[in-house]
PDB file of N, CA, C and O in Angstrom, chain B, residues numbered from 101:
ATOM      1  N   MET B 101       0.831 -12.480  -6.121  1.00  0.00           N
ATOM      2  CA  MET B 101      -0.036 -11.488  -5.521  1.00  0.00           C
ATOM      3  C   MET B 101       0.837 -10.408  -4.874  1.00  0.00           C
ATOM      4  O   MET B 101       1.945 -10.672  -4.408  1.00  0.00           O
ATOM      5  N   ILE B 102       0.312  -9.212  -4.861  1.00  0.00           N
ATOM      6  CA  ILE B 102       0.986  -8.090  -4.211  1.00  0.00           C
ATOM      7  C   ILE B 102       0.361  -7.883  -2.835  1.00  0.00           C
ATOM      8  O   ILE B 102      -0.861  -7.813  -2.704  1.00  0.00           O
ATOM      9  N   ARG B 103       1.195  -7.788  -1.828  1.00  0.00           N
ATOM     10  CA  ARG B 103       0.722  -7.529  -0.465  1.00  0.00           C
ATOM     11  C   ARG B 103       1.111  -6.103  -0.087  1.00  0.00           C
ATOM     12  O   ARG B 103       2.259  -5.689  -0.251  1.00  0.00           O
ATOM     13  N   PHE B 104       0.130  -5.363   0.419  1.00  0.00           N
ATOM     14  CA  PHE B 104       0.363  -3.987   0.847  1.00  0.00           C
ATOM     15  C   PHE B 104       0.632  -3.934   2.346  1.00  0.00           C
ATOM     16  O   PHE B 104       0.024  -4.673   3.121  1.00  0.00           O
ATOM     17  N   TYR B 105       1.534  -3.065   2.741  1.00  0.00           N
ATOM     18  CA  TYR B 105       1.852  -2.839   4.149  1.00  0.00           C
ATOM     19  C   TYR B 105       1.413  -1.443   4.591  1.00  0.00           C
ATOM     20  O   TYR B 105       2.067  -0.810   5.420  1.00  0.00           O
ATOM     21  N   LEU B 106       0.310  -0.978   4.036  1.00  0.00           N
ATOM     22  CA  LEU B 106      -0.172   0.363   4.346  1.00  0.00           C
ATOM     23  C   LEU B 106      -0.591   0.489   5.809  1.00  0.00           C
ATOM     24  O   LEU B 106      -0.324   1.511   6.440  1.00  0.00           O
ATOM     25  N   LYS B 107      -1.240  -0.532   6.350  1.00  0.00           N
ATOM     26  CA  LYS B 107      -1.647  -0.476   7.760  1.00  0.00           C
ATOM     27  C   LYS B 107      -0.432  -0.309   8.667  1.00  0.00           C
ATOM     28  O   LYS B 107      -0.467   0.458   9.629  1.00  0.00           O
ATOM     29  N   ARG B 108       0.630  -1.026   8.357  1.00  0.00           N
ATOM     30  CA  ARG B 108       1.850  -0.928   9.161  1.00  0.00           C
ATOM     31  C   ARG B 108       2.478   0.463   9.041  1.00  0.00           C
ATOM     32  O   ARG B 108       2.940   1.026  10.034  1.00  0.00           O
ATOM     33  N   LEU B 109       2.494   1.012   7.834  1.00  0.00           N
ATOM     34  CA  LEU B 109       3.050   2.355   7.648  1.00  0.00           C
ATOM     35  C   LEU B 109       2.223   3.401   8.386  1.00  0.00           C
ATOM     36  O   LEU B 109       2.774   4.332   8.972  1.00  0.00           O
ATOM     37  N   ILE B 110       0.909   3.249   8.356  1.00  0.00           N
ATOM     38  CA  ILE B 110       0.044   4.173   9.096  1.00  0.00           C
ATOM     39  C   ILE B 110       0.325   4.065  10.587  1.00  0.00           C
ATOM     40  O   ILE B 110       0.449   5.078  11.276  1.00  0.00           O
ATOM     41  N   SER B 111       0.425   2.844  11.084  1.00  0.00           N
ATOM     42  CA  SER B 111       0.700   2.623  12.508  1.00  0.00           C
ATOM     43  C   SER B 111       2.046   3.221  12.914  1.00  0.00           C
ATOM     44  O   SER B 111       2.150   3.859  13.962  1.00  0.00           O
ATOM     45  N   ASP B 112       3.066   3.019  12.098  1.00  0.00           N
ATOM     46  CA  ASP B 112       4.389   3.586  12.385  1.00  0.00           C
ATOM     47  C   ASP B 112       4.339   5.112  12.387  1.00  0.00           C
ATOM     48  O   ASP B 112       4.949   5.755  13.242  1.00  0.00           O
ATOM     49  N   TRP B 113       3.612   5.690  11.429  1.00  0.00           N
ATOM     50  CA  TRP B 113       3.471   7.146  11.351  1.00  0.00           C
ATOM     51  C   TRP B 113       2.786   7.674  12.606  1.00  0.00           C
ATOM     52  O   TRP B 113       3.220   8.667  13.190  1.00  0.00           O
ATOM     53  N   GLU B 114       1.711   7.001  13.017  1.00  0.00           N
ATOM     54  CA  GLU B 114       0.970   7.429  14.205  1.00  0.00           C
ATOM     55  C   GLU B 114       1.843   7.362  15.457  1.00  0.00           C
ATOM     56  O   GLU B 114       1.783   8.253  16.304  1.00  0.00           O
ATOM     57  N   PHE B 115       2.643   6.325  15.574  1.00  0.00           N
ATOM     58  CA  PHE B 115       3.538   6.188  16.719  1.00  0.00           C
ATOM     59  C   PHE B 115       4.560   7.324  16.736  1.00  0.00           C
ATOM     60  O   PHE B 115       4.805   7.942  17.773  1.00  0.00           O
ATOM     61  N   LYS B 116       5.149   7.586  15.573  1.00  0.00           N
ATOM     62  CA  LYS B 116       6.171   8.627  15.467  1.00  0.00           C
ATOM     63  C   LYS B 116       5.591  10.024  15.715  1.00  0.00           C
ATOM     64  O   LYS B 116       6.210  10.848  16.387  1.00  0.00           O
ATOM     65  N   GLU B 117       4.405  10.280  15.170  1.00  0.00           N
ATOM     66  CA  GLU B 117       3.784  11.600  15.282  1.00  0.00           C
ATOM     67  C   GLU B 117       3.004  11.781  16.583  1.00  0.00           C
ATOM     68  O   GLU B 117       2.711  12.910  16.976  1.00  0.00           O
ATOM     69  N   GLY B 118       2.671  10.688  17.247  1.00  0.00           N
ATOM     70  CA  GLY B 118       1.933  10.763  18.498  1.00  0.00           C
ATOM     71  C   GLY B 118       0.471  11.137  18.342  1.00  0.00           C
ATOM     72  O   GLY B 118      -0.146  11.678  19.260  1.00  0.00           O
ATOM     73  N   ARG B 119      -0.076  10.844  17.177  1.00  0.00           N
ATOM     74  CA  ARG B 119      -1.495  11.122  16.937  1.00  0.00           C
ATOM     75  C   ARG B 119      -2.029  10.200  15.848  1.00  0.00           C
ATOM     76  O   ARG B 119      -1.274   9.542  15.132  1.00  0.00           O
ATOM     77  N   ARG B 120      -3.341  10.175  15.748  1.00  0.00           N
ATOM     78  CA  ARG B 120      -4.010   9.314  14.782  1.00  0.00           C
ATOM     79  C   ARG B 120      -3.959   9.923  13.380  1.00  0.00           C
ATOM     80  O   ARG B 120      -4.046  11.139  13.214  1.00  0.00           O
ATOM     81  N   LEU B 121      -3.816   9.060  12.382  1.00  0.00           N
ATOM     82  CA  LEU B 121      -3.872   9.468  10.980  1.00  0.00           C
ATOM     83  C   LEU B 121      -5.134   8.870  10.376  1.00  0.00           C
ATOM     84  O   LEU B 121      -5.238   7.651  10.241  1.00  0.00           O
ATOM     85  N   THR B 122      -6.086   9.709  10.014  1.00  0.00           N
ATOM     86  CA  THR B 122      -7.319   9.209   9.410  1.00  0.00           C
ATOM     87  C   THR B 122      -7.102   8.955   7.923  1.00  0.00           C
ATOM     88  O   THR B 122      -6.184   9.500   7.311  1.00  0.00           O
ATOM     89  N   ILE B 123      -7.958   8.121   7.361  1.00  0.00           N
ATOM     90  CA  ILE B 123      -7.887   7.852   5.928  1.00  0.00           C
ATOM     91  C   ILE B 123      -8.159   9.146   5.150  1.00  0.00           C
ATOM     92  O   ILE B 123      -7.553   9.391   4.107  1.00  0.00           O
ATOM     93  N   GLY B 124      -9.061   9.953   5.660  1.00  0.00           N
ATOM     94  CA  GLY B 124      -9.345  11.237   5.009  1.00  0.00           C
ATOM     95  C   GLY B 124      -8.136  12.150   4.973  1.00  0.00           C
ATOM     96  O   GLY B 124      -7.854  12.782   3.954  1.00  0.00           O
ATOM     97  N   GLU B 125      -7.420  12.218   6.090  1.00  0.00           N
ATOM     98  CA  GLU B 125      -6.212  13.051   6.140  1.00  0.00           C
ATOM     99  C   GLU B 125      -5.140  12.492   5.214  1.00  0.00           C
ATOM    100  O   GLU B 125      -4.475  13.246   4.503  1.00  0.00           O
ATOM    101  N   LEU B 126      -4.970  11.170   5.222  1.00  0.00           N
ATOM    102  CA  LEU B 126      -3.988  10.548   4.337  1.00  0.00           C
ATOM    103  C   LEU B 126      -4.343  10.817   2.878  1.00  0.00           C
ATOM    104  O   LEU B 126      -3.463  11.117   2.071  1.00  0.00           O
ATOM    105  N   ALA B 127      -5.623  10.713   2.538  1.00  0.00           N
ATOM    106  CA  ALA B 127      -6.064  10.982   1.166  1.00  0.00           C
ATOM    107  C   ALA B 127      -5.746  12.421   0.767  1.00  0.00           C
ATOM    108  O   ALA B 127      -5.241  12.675  -0.326  1.00  0.00           O
ATOM    109  N   GLU B 128      -6.046  13.347   1.655  1.00  0.00           N
ATOM    110  CA  GLU B 128      -5.810  14.764   1.367  1.00  0.00           C
ATOM    111  C   GLU B 128      -4.323  15.067   1.201  1.00  0.00           C
ATOM    112  O   GLU B 128      -3.928  15.771   0.271  1.00  0.00           O
ATOM    113  N   LYS B 129      -3.511  14.541   2.093  1.00  0.00           N
ATOM    114  CA  LYS B 129      -2.081  14.865   2.070  1.00  0.00           C
ATOM    115  C   LYS B 129      -1.303  14.098   1.003  1.00  0.00           C
ATOM    116  O   LYS B 129      -0.324  14.612   0.462  1.00  0.00           O
ATOM    117  N   SER B 130      -1.729  12.876   0.699  1.00  0.00           N
ATOM    118  CA  SER B 130      -1.004  12.067  -0.283  1.00  0.00           C
ATOM    119  C   SER B 130      -1.538  12.240  -1.702  1.00  0.00           C
ATOM    120  O   SER B 130      -0.887  11.844  -2.668  1.00  0.00           O
ATOM    121  N   LYS B 131      -2.728  12.834  -1.825  1.00  0.00           N
ATOM    122  CA  LYS B 131      -3.395  12.991  -3.125  1.00  0.00           C
ATOM    123  C   LYS B 131      -3.793  11.645  -3.732  1.00  0.00           C
ATOM    124  O   LYS B 131      -3.878  11.508  -4.952  1.00  0.00           O
ATOM    125  N   VAL B 132      -4.039  10.648  -2.867  1.00  0.00           N
ATOM    126  CA  VAL B 132      -4.590   9.362  -3.293  1.00  0.00           C
ATOM    127  C   VAL B 132      -6.043   9.357  -2.832  1.00  0.00           C
ATOM    128  O   VAL B 132      -6.326   9.638  -1.667  1.00  0.00           O
ATOM    129  N   ALA B 133      -6.957   9.043  -3.731  1.00  0.00           N
ATOM    130  CA  ALA B 133      -8.384   9.095  -3.412  1.00  0.00           C
ATOM    131  C   ALA B 133      -8.729   8.201  -2.219  1.00  0.00           C
ATOM    132  O   ALA B 133      -8.185   7.108  -2.060  1.00  0.00           O
ATOM    133  N   ARG B 134      -9.633   8.688  -1.401  1.00  0.00           N
ATOM    134  CA  ARG B 134     -10.046   7.954  -0.204  1.00  0.00           C
ATOM    135  C   ARG B 134     -10.568   6.549  -0.535  1.00  0.00           C
ATOM    136  O   ARG B 134     -10.198   5.598   0.153  1.00  0.00           O
ATOM    137  N   PRO B 135     -11.421   6.381  -1.572  1.00  0.00           N
ATOM    138  CA  PRO B 135     -11.875   5.022  -1.905  1.00  0.00           C
ATOM    139  C   PRO B 135     -10.721   4.094  -2.303  1.00  0.00           C
ATOM    140  O   PRO B 135     -10.750   2.899  -2.009  1.00  0.00           O
ATOM    141  N   THR B 136      -9.718   4.647  -2.966  1.00  0.00           N
ATOM    142  CA  THR B 136      -8.545   3.847  -3.340  1.00  0.00           C
ATOM    143  C   THR B 136      -7.797   3.391  -2.099  1.00  0.00           C
ATOM    144  O   THR B 136      -7.402   2.229  -2.006  1.00  0.00           O
ATOM    145  N   LEU B 137      -7.599   4.289  -1.148  1.00  0.00           N
ATOM    146  CA  LEU B 137      -6.926   3.920   0.101  1.00  0.00           C
ATOM    147  C   LEU B 137      -7.711   2.844   0.835  1.00  0.00           C
ATOM    148  O   LEU B 137      -7.132   1.899   1.371  1.00  0.00           O
ATOM    149  N   SER B 138      -9.019   2.991   0.857  1.00  0.00           N
ATOM    150  CA  SER B 138      -9.867   2.005   1.520  1.00  0.00           C
ATOM    151  C   SER B 138      -9.730   0.636   0.858  1.00  0.00           C
ATOM    152  O   SER B 138      -9.668  -0.384   1.545  1.00  0.00           O
ATOM    153  N   ARG B 139      -9.682   0.613  -0.458  1.00  0.00           N
ATOM    154  CA  ARG B 139      -9.519  -0.664  -1.174  1.00  0.00           C
ATOM    155  C   ARG B 139      -8.143  -1.273  -0.911  1.00  0.00           C
ATOM    156  O   ARG B 139      -8.029  -2.481  -0.706  1.00  0.00           O
ATOM    157  N   ILE B 140      -7.108  -0.450  -0.915  1.00  0.00           N
ATOM    158  CA  ILE B 140      -5.761  -0.954  -0.615  1.00  0.00           C
ATOM    159  C   ILE B 140      -5.737  -1.585   0.772  1.00  0.00           C
ATOM    160  O   ILE B 140      -5.132  -2.638   0.976  1.00  0.00           O
ATOM    161  N   LEU B 141      -6.397  -0.935   1.718  1.00  0.00           N
ATOM    162  CA  LEU B 141      -6.413  -1.427   3.098  1.00  0.00           C
ATOM    163  C   LEU B 141      -7.268  -2.676   3.283  1.00  0.00           C
ATOM    164  O   LEU B 141      -6.961  -3.507   4.138  1.00  0.00           O
ATOM    165  N   ASN B 142      -8.333  -2.824   2.500  1.00  0.00           N
ATOM    166  CA  ASN B 142      -9.319  -3.862   2.797  1.00  0.00           C
ATOM    167  C   ASN B 142      -9.499  -4.961   1.761  1.00  0.00           C
ATOM    168  O   ASN B 142     -10.068  -6.006   2.076  1.00  0.00           O
ATOM    169  N   GLN B 143      -9.029  -4.755   0.528  1.00  0.00           N
ATOM    170  CA  GLN B 143      -9.217  -5.765  -0.510  1.00  0.00           C
ATOM    171  C   GLN B 143      -7.905  -6.481  -0.800  1.00  0.00           C
ATOM    172  O   GLN B 143      -6.954  -5.884  -1.304  1.00  0.00           O
ATOM    173  N   LYS B 144      -7.869  -7.745  -0.480  1.00  0.00           N
ATOM    174  CA  LYS B 144      -6.677  -8.553  -0.737  1.00  0.00           C
ATOM    175  C   LYS B 144      -6.375  -8.555  -2.237  1.00  0.00           C
ATOM    176  O   LYS B 144      -7.250  -8.838  -3.055  1.00  0.00           O
ATOM    177  N   GLY B 145      -5.135  -8.239  -2.584  1.00  0.00           N
ATOM    178  CA  GLY B 145      -4.710  -8.254  -3.976  1.00  0.00           C
ATOM    179  C   GLY B 145      -5.213  -7.090  -4.809  1.00  0.00           C
ATOM    180  O   GLY B 145      -5.236  -7.180  -6.036  1.00  0.00           O
ATOM    181  N   TYR B 146      -5.618  -5.994  -4.170  1.00  0.00           N
ATOM    182  CA  TYR B 146      -6.129  -4.839  -4.920  1.00  0.00           C
ATOM    183  C   TYR B 146      -5.076  -4.332  -5.900  1.00  0.00           C
ATOM    184  O   TYR B 146      -3.883  -4.318  -5.597  1.00  0.00           O
ATOM    185  N   ASN B 147      -5.534  -3.917  -7.077  1.00  0.00           N
ATOM    186  CA  ASN B 147      -4.663  -3.426  -8.136  1.00  0.00           C
ATOM    187  C   ASN B 147      -4.770  -1.905  -8.207  1.00  0.00           C
ATOM    188  O   ASN B 147      -5.850  -1.372  -8.460  1.00  0.00           O
ATOM    189  N   THR B 148      -3.669  -1.210  -7.987  1.00  0.00           N
ATOM    190  CA  THR B 148      -3.665   0.254  -8.064  1.00  0.00           C
ATOM    191  C   THR B 148      -2.559   0.711  -9.007  1.00  0.00           C
ATOM    192  O   THR B 148      -1.793  -0.111  -9.510  1.00  0.00           O
ATOM    193  N   THR B 149      -2.474   1.999  -9.246  1.00  0.00           N
ATOM    194  CA  THR B 149      -1.490   2.534 -10.191  1.00  0.00           C
ATOM    195  C   THR B 149      -0.145   2.800  -9.509  1.00  0.00           C
ATOM    196  O   THR B 149      -0.058   2.941  -8.289  1.00  0.00           O
ATOM    197  N   THR B 150       0.882   2.861 -10.326  1.00  0.00           N
ATOM    198  CA  THR B 150       2.201   3.205  -9.792  1.00  0.00           C
ATOM    199  C   THR B 150       2.227   4.647  -9.303  1.00  0.00           C
ATOM    200  O   THR B 150       3.001   4.980  -8.405  1.00  0.00           O
ATOM    201  N   ASP B 151       1.397   5.504  -9.877  1.00  0.00           N
ATOM    202  CA  ASP B 151       1.300   6.887  -9.382  1.00  0.00           C
ATOM    203  C   ASP B 151       0.855   6.895  -7.926  1.00  0.00           C
ATOM    204  O   ASP B 151       1.420   7.619  -7.106  1.00  0.00           O
ATOM    205  N   ASN B 152      -0.155   6.092  -7.603  1.00  0.00           N
ATOM    206  CA  ASN B 152      -0.629   6.019  -6.218  1.00  0.00           C
ATOM    207  C   ASN B 152       0.444   5.465  -5.290  1.00  0.00           C
ATOM    208  O   ASN B 152       0.614   5.949  -4.170  1.00  0.00           O
ATOM    209  N   LEU B 153       1.161   4.458  -5.752  1.00  0.00           N
ATOM    210  CA  LEU B 153       2.239   3.894  -4.933  1.00  0.00           C
ATOM    211  C   LEU B 153       3.315   4.948  -4.685  1.00  0.00           C
ATOM    212  O   LEU B 153       3.826   5.072  -3.572  1.00  0.00           O
ATOM    213  N   GLY B 154       3.652   5.697  -5.716  1.00  0.00           N
ATOM    214  CA  GLY B 154       4.642   6.762  -5.579  1.00  0.00           C
ATOM    215  C   GLY B 154       4.201   7.848  -4.611  1.00  0.00           C
ATOM    216  O   GLY B 154       5.000   8.340  -3.814  1.00  0.00           O
ATOM    217  N   ARG B 155       2.938   8.217  -4.683  1.00  0.00           N
ATOM    218  CA  ARG B 155       2.413   9.240  -3.767  1.00  0.00           C
ATOM    219  C   ARG B 155       2.468   8.768  -2.317  1.00  0.00           C
ATOM    220  O   ARG B 155       2.806   9.540  -1.419  1.00  0.00           O
ATOM    221  N   LEU B 156       2.136   7.502  -2.092  1.00  0.00           N
ATOM    222  CA  LEU B 156       2.186   6.968  -0.729  1.00  0.00           C
ATOM    223  C   LEU B 156       3.628   6.889  -0.231  1.00  0.00           C
ATOM    224  O   LEU B 156       3.903   7.213   0.925  1.00  0.00           O
ATOM    225  N   CYS B 157       4.543   6.464  -1.090  1.00  0.00           N
ATOM    226  CA  CYS B 157       5.954   6.429  -0.702  1.00  0.00           C
ATOM    227  C   CYS B 157       6.454   7.832  -0.371  1.00  0.00           C
ATOM    228  O   CYS B 157       7.228   8.014   0.569  1.00  0.00           O
ATOM    229  N   CYS B 158       6.018   8.808  -1.132  1.00  0.00           N
ATOM    230  CA  CYS B 158       6.409  10.195  -0.869  1.00  0.00           C
ATOM    231  C   CYS B 158       5.868  10.650   0.480  1.00  0.00           C
ATOM    232  O   CYS B 158       6.608  11.238   1.269  1.00  0.00           O
ATOM    233  N   PHE B 159       4.601  10.391   0.760  1.00  0.00           N
ATOM    234  CA  PHE B 159       4.008  10.815   2.025  1.00  0.00           C
ATOM    235  C   PHE B 159       4.723  10.168   3.210  1.00  0.00           C
ATOM    236  O   PHE B 159       5.067  10.846   4.177  1.00  0.00           O
ATOM    237  N   PHE B 160       4.944   8.858   3.131  1.00  0.00           N
ATOM    238  CA  PHE B 160       5.555   8.139   4.250  1.00  0.00           C
ATOM    239  C   PHE B 160       7.082   8.202   4.231  1.00  0.00           C
ATOM    240  O   PHE B 160       7.740   7.713   5.150  1.00  0.00           O
ATOM    241  N   ASN B 161       7.645   8.809   3.176  1.00  0.00           N
ATOM    242  CA  ASN B 161       9.096   8.894   3.028  1.00  0.00           C
ATOM    243  C   ASN B 161       9.716   7.498   3.150  1.00  0.00           C
ATOM    244  O   ASN B 161      10.621   7.260   3.950  1.00  0.00           O
ATOM    245  N   CYS B 162       9.190   6.584   2.322  1.00  0.00           N
ATOM    246  CA  CYS B 162       9.643   5.192   2.387  1.00  0.00           C
ATOM    247  C   CYS B 162       9.975   4.691   0.988  1.00  0.00           C
ATOM    248  O   CYS B 162       9.682   5.349  -0.010  1.00  0.00           O
ATOM    249  N   ARG B 163      10.580   3.537   0.936  1.00  0.00           N
ATOM    250  CA  ARG B 163      10.877   2.873  -0.327  1.00  0.00           C
ATOM    251  C   ARG B 163       9.676   2.019  -0.722  1.00  0.00           C
ATOM    252  O   ARG B 163       8.843   1.679   0.118  1.00  0.00           O
ATOM    253  N   ILE B 164       9.596   1.678  -1.996  1.00  0.00           N
ATOM    254  CA  ILE B 164       8.475   0.882  -2.488  1.00  0.00           C
ATOM    255  C   ILE B 164       8.392  -0.464  -1.759  1.00  0.00           C
ATOM    256  O   ILE B 164       7.298  -0.966  -1.501  1.00  0.00           O
ATOM    257  N   GLU B 165       9.535  -1.039  -1.432  1.00  0.00           N
ATOM    258  CA  GLU B 165       9.523  -2.337  -0.745  1.00  0.00           C
ATOM    259  C   GLU B 165       9.037  -2.234   0.703  1.00  0.00           C
ATOM    260  O   GLU B 165       8.734  -3.250   1.329  1.00  0.00           O
ATOM    261  N   ASP B 166       8.963  -1.020   1.232  1.00  0.00           N
ATOM    262  CA  ASP B 166       8.354  -0.821   2.550  1.00  0.00           C
ATOM    263  C   ASP B 166       6.828  -0.803   2.452  1.00  0.00           C
ATOM    264  O   ASP B 166       6.135  -1.008   3.448  1.00  0.00           O
ATOM    265  N   LEU B 167       6.316  -0.558   1.260  1.00  0.00           N
ATOM    266  CA  LEU B 167       4.878  -0.441   1.034  1.00  0.00           C
ATOM    267  C   LEU B 167       4.263  -1.708   0.448  1.00  0.00           C
ATOM    268  O   LEU B 167       3.143  -2.075   0.806  1.00  0.00           O
ATOM    269  N   VAL B 168       4.981  -2.376  -0.445  1.00  0.00           N
ATOM    270  CA  VAL B 168       4.438  -3.563  -1.116  1.00  0.00           C
ATOM    271  C   VAL B 168       5.453  -4.695  -1.121  1.00  0.00           C
ATOM    272  O   VAL B 168       6.661  -4.482  -1.024  1.00  0.00           O
ATOM    273  N   GLU B 169       4.920  -5.905  -1.236  1.00  0.00           N
ATOM    274  CA  GLU B 169       5.763  -7.094  -1.353  1.00  0.00           C
ATOM    275  C   GLU B 169       5.100  -8.051  -2.329  1.00  0.00           C
ATOM    276  O   GLU B 169       3.880  -8.219  -2.310  1.00  0.00           O
ATOM    277  N   TYR B 170       5.899  -8.677  -3.179  1.00  0.00           N
ATOM    278  CA  TYR B 170       5.384  -9.699  -4.080  1.00  0.00           C
ATOM    279  C   TYR B 170       5.370 -11.026  -3.344  1.00  0.00           C
ATOM    280  O   TYR B 170       6.389 -11.462  -2.807  1.00  0.00           O
ATOM    281  N   ILE B 171       4.208 -11.666  -3.322  1.00  0.00           N
ATOM    282  CA  ILE B 171       4.051 -12.976  -2.696  1.00  0.00           C
ATOM    283  C   ILE B 171       3.716 -13.966  -3.805  1.00  0.00           C
ATOM    284  O   ILE B 171       2.633 -13.885  -4.385  1.00  0.00           O
ATOM    285  N   PRO B 172       4.618 -14.904  -4.117  1.00  0.00           N
ATOM    286  CA  PRO B 172       4.300 -15.891  -5.159  1.00  0.00           C
ATOM    287  C   PRO B 172       3.100 -16.739  -4.736  1.00  0.00           C
ATOM    288  O   PRO B 172       2.930 -17.066  -3.562  1.00  0.00           O
ATOM    289  N   ASP B 173       2.278 -17.084  -5.722  1.00  0.00           N
ATOM    290  CA  ASP B 173       1.176 -17.992  -5.427  1.00  0.00           C
ATOM    291  C   ASP B 173       1.380 -19.280  -6.212  1.00  0.00           C
ATOM    292  O   ASP B 173       2.352 -19.420  -6.954  1.00  0.00           O
ATOM    293  N   ASP B 174       0.476 -20.196  -6.045  1.00  0.00           N
ATOM    294  CA  ASP B 174       0.602 -21.500  -6.697  1.00  0.00           C
ATOM    295  C   ASP B 174      -0.313 -21.622  -7.907  1.00  0.00           C
ATOM    296  O   ASP B 174      -0.734 -22.724  -8.260  1.00  0.00           O
ATOM    297  N   SER B 175      -0.620 -20.501  -8.539  1.00  0.00           N
ATOM    298  CA  SER B 175      -1.510 -20.533  -9.696  1.00  0.00           C
ATOM    299  C   SER B 175      -0.794 -21.160 -10.892  1.00  0.00           C
ATOM    300  O   SER B 175       0.435 -21.134 -10.957  1.00  0.00           O
ATOM    301  N   PRO B 176      -1.551 -21.724 -11.842  1.00  0.00           N
ATOM    302  CA  PRO B 176      -0.932 -22.304 -13.043  1.00  0.00           C
ATOM    303  C   PRO B 176      -0.093 -21.286 -13.813  1.00  0.00           C
ATOM    304  O   PRO B 176       0.950 -21.641 -14.361  1.00  0.00           O
ATOM    305  N   LEU B 177      -0.526 -20.042 -13.862  1.00  0.00           N
ATOM    306  CA  LEU B 177       0.238 -19.004 -14.556  1.00  0.00           C
ATOM    307  C   LEU B 177       1.617 -18.865 -13.935  1.00  0.00           C
ATOM    308  O   LEU B 177       2.613 -18.776 -14.653  1.00  0.00           O
ATOM    309  N   HIS B 178       1.685 -18.845 -12.614  1.00  0.00           N
ATOM    310  CA  HIS B 178       2.958 -18.731 -11.916  1.00  0.00           C
ATOM    311  C   HIS B 178       3.812 -19.974 -12.163  1.00  0.00           C
ATOM    312  O   HIS B 178       5.022 -19.854 -12.360  1.00  0.00           O
ATOM    313  N   GLU B 179       3.213 -21.157 -12.157  1.00  0.00           N
ATOM    314  CA  GLU B 179       3.951 -22.405 -12.381  1.00  0.00           C
ATOM    315  C   GLU B 179       4.575 -22.423 -13.774  1.00  0.00           C
ATOM    316  O   GLU B 179       5.710 -22.873 -13.931  1.00  0.00           O
ATOM    317  N   ASN B 180       3.845 -21.935 -14.801  1.00  0.00           N
ATOM    318  CA  ASN B 180       4.359 -21.922 -16.168  1.00  0.00           C
ATOM    319  C   ASN B 180       5.513 -20.954 -16.345  1.00  0.00           C
ATOM    320  O   ASN B 180       6.335 -21.145 -17.241  1.00  0.00           O
ATOM    321  N   SER B 181       5.600 -19.936 -15.532  1.00  0.00           N
ATOM    322  CA  SER B 181       6.664 -18.948 -15.690  1.00  0.00           C
ATOM    323  C   SER B 181       7.979 -19.405 -15.076  1.00  0.00           C
ATOM    324  O   SER B 181       9.000 -18.733 -15.223  1.00  0.00           O
ATOM    325  N   LYS B 182       7.963 -20.558 -14.382  1.00  0.00           N
ATOM    326  CA  LYS B 182       9.194 -21.051 -13.755  1.00  0.00           C
ATOM    327  C   LYS B 182      10.159 -21.641 -14.773  1.00  0.00           C
ATOM    328  O   LYS B 182      11.344 -21.802 -14.482  1.00  0.00           O
ATOM    329  N   GLY B 183       9.666 -21.962 -15.951  1.00  0.00           N
ATOM    330  CA  GLY B 183      10.549 -22.414 -16.992  1.00  0.00           C
ATOM    331  C   GLY B 183      10.510 -23.857 -17.176  1.00  0.00           C
ATOM    332  O   GLY B 183      11.215 -24.389 -18.034  1.00  0.00           O
TER     333      GLY B 183
END
């Protein structure tokens, strides 16, 4: 599963800038649709495009690993890939 750290990046941005960042403002400035941002923030394991990930990394001036992390699960598919 992919885990997003968007909430943490928003919080860090707000601390650094000294003001609140709304989802609407983030959508406008990052060019990622507001519903997509909402899903990333609220749906565990949401699947989005690499374009959206790139846009968010550009906005936050961060690396991809600051935005997402791969979390192994115990699904049969994952078990079969271990070799």
